[in-house]
C-alpha positions as CSV (number, residue, x, y, z in Angstrom):
1,M,0.0,0.0,0.0
2,T,1.3,3.5,-0.9
3,A,2.5,5.5,2.1
4,P,0.3,8.5,2.7
5,V,1.1,12.1,3.5
6,T,-0.4,12.5,7.0
7,D,-1.4,15.7,8.6
8,T,-3.8,17.2,11.2
9,L,-6.6,19.7,11.1
10,R,-7.9,21.7,14.0
11,V,-11.7,21.8,14.0
12,N,-14.3,22.9,16.6
13,G,-13.7,20.8,19.7
14,A,-11.4,18.2,18.1
15,T,-8.2,17.6,16.1
16,L,-8.6,15.4,13.0
17,H,-5.8,13.2,11.7
18,Y,-6.0,12.6,7.9
19,D,-4.0,10.9,5.2
20,V,-3.6,11.9,1.5
21,R,-2.6,9.7,-1.4
22,G,-2.6,10.1,-5.2
23,T,-3.2,13.0,-7.6
24,G,-6.2,14.3,-9.4
25,P,-9.6,15.5,-8.3
26,L,-10.3,15.2,-4.6
27,L,-12.1,12.2,-3.3
28,L,-13.0,12.2,0.4
29,L,-13.7,8.8,2.1
30,I,-15.8,8.9,5.3
31,P,-15.6,5.7,7.3
32,G,-18.4,4.2,9.4
33,G,-18.5,2.6,12.8
34,T,-15.2,2.4,14.4
35,G,-13.2,1.8,11.2
36,G,-11.4,5.0,10.9
37,A,-9.1,5.8,7.9
38,A,-7.7,2.3,8.0
39,A,-11.1,0.9,6.9
40,F,-10.2,1.9,3.3
41,D,-6.8,0.1,3.2
42,G,-8.2,-2.4,0.7
43,V,-9.4,0.1,-1.9
44,V,-7.3,3.3,-1.4
45,D,-4.5,2.5,-3.8
46,R,-6.9,1.7,-6.6
47,L,-8.8,4.9,-6.0
48,A,-5.6,7.0,-5.7
49,A,-4.7,6.1,-9.3
50,A,-7.2,8.6,-10.5
51,H,-7.9,10.8,-7.5
52,T,-6.3,12.7,-4.6
53,V,-7.8,10.4,-2.0
54,V,-8.3,11.7,1.6
55,T,-9.1,9.3,4.4
56,Y,-9.4,10.4,8.0
57,D,-10.4,9.3,11.5
58,P,-13.7,11.0,12.5
59,R,-13.6,13.0,15.7
60,G,-13.2,10.8,18.8
61,M,-12.0,7.8,16.7
62,S,-8.5,6.4,16.7
63,R,-6.0,9.3,16.2
64,S,-8.6,12.1,16.1
65,T,-9.0,13.4,19.6
66,L,-11.8,15.3,21.3
67,D,-11.2,18.3,23.6
68,D,-14.1,17.0,25.7
69,A,-14.4,13.2,25.7
70,D,-18.0,13.5,27.0
71,A,-19.1,16.0,24.3
72,E,-22.4,15.3,22.5
73,Q,-21.9,14.0,19.0
74,R,-24.0,15.5,16.2
75,V,-24.2,14.6,12.5
76,S,-24.1,18.3,11.6
77,E,-20.7,18.7,13.4
78,H,-19.2,15.6,11.8
79,A,-20.4,17.0,8.5
80,D,-18.7,20.3,9.3
81,D,-15.5,18.4,9.9
82,A,-15.8,16.8,6.4
83,L,-16.4,20.2,4.9
84,R,-13.4,21.7,6.6
85,L,-11.3,19.0,5.0
86,L,-12.8,19.8,1.6
87,D,-12.1,23.5,2.1
88,T,-8.6,22.8,3.2
89,L,-7.6,20.4,0.5
90,S,-9.9,21.4,-2.4
91,P,-10.8,25.1,-1.9
92,G,-13.4,26.3,-4.3
93,A,-13.6,23.1,-6.3
94,P,-16.4,20.5,-5.8
95,A,-15.2,17.1,-4.7
96,K,-16.4,13.5,-4.7
97,V,-17.4,12.0,-1.4
98,F,-17.9,8.3,-0.4
99,G,-19.4,7.3,3.0
100,T,-20.3,4.0,4.4
101,S,-22.7,3.3,7.3
102,S,-22.6,6.2,9.8
103,G,-20.1,7.9,7.4
104,A,-22.8,7.7,4.7
105,I,-25.1,9.7,6.9
106,V,-22.4,12.4,7.2
107,A,-22.1,12.3,3.4
108,L,-25.8,12.8,2.9
109,H,-25.8,15.7,5.2
110,V,-22.9,17.3,3.4
111,L,-24.8,16.9,0.1
112,A,-28.1,18.3,1.5
113,T,-26.5,21.3,3.2
114,Q,-23.6,22.3,1.0
115,P,-24.3,20.8,-2.5
116,E,-22.0,23.3,-4.2
117,R,-19.1,21.6,-2.5
118,V,-20.0,18.1,-3.9
119,E,-19.7,16.7,-7.4
120,R,-21.0,13.3,-6.4
121,V,-21.8,11.3,-3.3
122,V,-21.8,7.5,-3.0
123,A,-23.6,6.5,0.2
124,H,-23.4,2.8,1.2
125,E,-26.0,1.6,3.7
126,P,-26.6,4.8,5.7
127,P,-28.8,3.5,8.6
128,V,-31.3,6.3,8.3
129,V,-34.0,4.4,10.1
130,E,-36.2,7.5,10.5
131,V,-37.3,7.1,6.8
132,L,-38.8,3.7,7.6
133,P,-42.6,3.3,8.2
134,D,-41.8,1.4,11.5
135,A,-39.3,4.0,12.7
136,A,-41.0,4.0,16.2
137,V,-40.0,0.4,16.6
138,H,-36.4,1.2,16.0
139,R,-36.5,4.2,18.3
140,A,-37.6,1.9,21.1
141,W,-34.8,-0.5,20.2
142,L,-32.2,2.2,20.4
143,A,-33.6,3.3,23.8
144,R,-33.0,-0.4,24.9
145,V,-29.5,-0.2,23.6
146,R,-28.8,3.0,25.6
147,E,-30.4,1.6,28.8
148,T,-28.5,-1.7,28.5
149,L,-25.2,0.1,28.0
150,R,-25.9,2.2,31.1
151,A,-27.1,-0.7,33.3
152,Q,-25.1,-3.7,32.1
153,G,-22.1,-2.4,30.1
154,L,-20.7,-2.7,26.6
155,M,-21.0,-6.3,25.5
156,P,-24.6,-6.8,26.6
157,A,-25.5,-3.5,24.8
158,M,-23.7,-4.7,21.7
159,T,-25.8,-7.9,21.8
160,V,-29.0,-5.8,21.8
161,F,-27.6,-3.5,19.1
162,A,-26.6,-6.4,16.8
163,A,-30.0,-8.1,17.2
164,G,-31.7,-5.0,16.0
165,L,-29.7,-4.9,12.8
166,R,-30.5,-8.4,11.7
167,K,-32.8,-9.3,8.9
168,D,-36.6,-9.4,9.4
169,G,-37.6,-12.8,10.8
170,D,-34.1,-13.7,11.8
171,S,-34.3,-16.3,14.6
172,G,-31.6,-14.5,16.6
173,A,-29.3,-17.5,16.4
174,P,-25.6,-16.5,16.5
175,Q,-24.3,-15.6,13.1
176,A,-20.9,-16.7,11.8
177,A,-18.6,-13.7,11.6
178,P,-17.2,-13.0,8.1
179,E,-13.6,-13.9,7.7
180,L,-11.5,-10.7,7.7
181,P,-8.3,-10.0,5.7
182,P,-5.2,-10.0,7.9
183,Q,-4.9,-6.2,7.9
184,A,-8.5,-5.9,9.1
185,A,-8.1,-8.5,11.7
186,A,-5.1,-6.7,13.0
187,R,-7.2,-3.6,13.6
188,A,-9.6,-5.5,16.0
189,E,-7.9,-4.1,19.1
190,R,-8.3,-0.5,18.0
191,T,-11.9,-1.2,16.9
192,M,-12.8,-2.6,20.3
193,A,-11.2,0.4,22.1
194,D,-13.5,2.8,20.1
195,L,-16.7,0.8,20.6
196,P,-17.8,2.5,23.9
197,Y,-17.6,5.9,22.3
198,F,-19.3,4.8,19.1
199,L,-22.2,3.0,20.8
200,G,-22.6,5.5,23.6
201,R,-22.0,8.8,21.7
202,V,-22.4,8.3,18.0
203,V,-25.1,5.7,17.5
204,P,-27.9,7.6,19.5
205,S,-27.6,10.8,17.5
206,F,-26.7,9.3,14.1
207,M,-29.5,6.8,14.1
208,A,-32.0,9.5,15.1
209,Y,-31.0,11.5,12.1
210,A,-33.8,12.3,9.6
211,P,-32.4,13.1,6.1
212,D,-33.9,16.1,4.3
213,V,-35.7,14.1,1.6
214,H,-37.2,17.2,0.0
215,R,-33.7,18.7,-0.4
216,L,-32.1,15.5,-1.6
217,S,-34.8,14.9,-4.2
218,S,-33.4,17.9,-6.1
219,L,-29.9,16.6,-6.0
220,T,-30.3,13.0,-7.2
221,D,-28.2,13.6,-10.3
222,R,-25.2,13.5,-8.0
223,L,-26.3,10.8,-5.5
224,V,-25.7,7.1,-5.6
225,L,-27.3,4.9,-2.9
226,A,-25.9,1.4,-2.4
227,C,-26.5,-1.7,-0.4
228,G,-24.5,-4.9,-0.1
229,R,-25.7,-7.9,-2.1
230,D,-25.8,-9.9,1.1
231,S,-27.5,-7.2,3.2
232,E,-31.1,-7.5,1.9
233,G,-33.5,-7.4,4.9
234,E,-30.9,-6.1,7.4
235,L,-31.8,-2.8,9.0
236,P,-29.3,-0.5,7.3
237,C,-30.1,-1.9,3.9
238,R,-33.9,-1.6,4.5
239,A,-33.4,2.1,5.5
240,T,-31.3,2.8,2.4
241,A,-33.8,1.1,0.1
242,S,-36.6,3.1,1.6
243,L,-34.7,6.3,1.1
244,A,-34.0,5.3,-2.5
245,G,-37.7,4.7,-3.1
246,R,-38.7,8.0,-1.6
247,L,-36.1,9.8,-3.8
248,G,-36.9,7.8,-6.9
249,V,-33.3,6.6,-7.5
250,P,-32.1,3.1,-8.3
251,L,-30.5,1.2,-5.5
252,Q,-27.1,-0.1,-6.4
253,R,-25.9,-3.5,-5.2
254,F,-22.3,-3.6,-4.0
255,P,-20.3,-6.8,-3.2
256,G,-20.6,-8.4,0.2
257,G,-22.8,-7.2,3.1
258,H,-22.6,-4.2,5.4
259,I,-18.8,-4.5,5.7
260,G,-18.2,-5.5,2.0
261,L,-15.6,-2.7,1.9
262,T,-13.5,-4.9,4.1
263,T,-14.5,-8.5,3.2
264,H,-14.7,-8.0,-0.6
265,A,-12.3,-5.1,-1.1
266,A,-11.1,-5.7,-4.6
267,E,-14.6,-6.2,-6.2
268,Y,-16.0,-3.4,-4.0
269,G,-13.4,-1.0,-5.3
270,E,-14.5,-1.7,-8.8
271,F,-18.1,-0.9,-8.0
272,L,-17.1,2.2,-6.1
273,E,-15.1,3.5,-9.0
274,A,-18.1,3.0,-11.3
275,G,-20.4,4.7,-8.8
276,L,-18.1,7.7,-8.7
277,R,-18.2,8.3,-12.4
278,T,-21.6,7.1,-13.6
279,S,-24.8,9.2,-13.6
280,V,-27.7,7.3,-12.0
281,R,-30.6,9.7,-12.3
282,A,-33.8,7.7,-12.5
């Protein structure tokens, strides 16, 4: 993997660490969950052949530190961080943006609020559960996750959280974890270290986020919504499919499931390249 140029950016309440590779038009990659910039290790060299690729650790994750570890996390502030990176590295020129999972929520907010800064957004499985007709059920589930975290701790709360993400009708039997590439497996310790922050601070606000469907409906010429081929019926994919239906855009099917970026990196990179260059207006 090509060695990046690494730098920091001071933002409101945090210091972001970011990496830059390649040359060409700017492409900002926004990770989901606790992945951080390293989540893109399997695709970044391919994308850097045609773009200046920027990866970063979102505030509070990995190398990107918070001034106040207990600060409330908001989608709007995370989106402001992404915009600060765009303004720093691509001033005045619209950029391409890819986000996955919670990072895809950030990408949608950037598009809806600052469309002049964005040439194209590819959003993979944003868990925008507020667009679902049974959103109230998921609000109650998230309340159970928060209460379990408070009363019983991280791992019981993760069990409740994982159960709510499963496919409709899933029996709840333990699922075999996908086999991870060695690089991804080596990041497990860092991922676990960031889980309390992600589950306790990020999940409650991000999964309560309601995208501006009216605003996005006027920007569908620069928006690609995608789900994993293996994700049908799971909550993030159901939410993404519902948003695609409300916006009248086709739903793209990427390799693998919710973490196809990690488990199917080579094929996923091909699909992402196509999504970044192809118009998908319905």
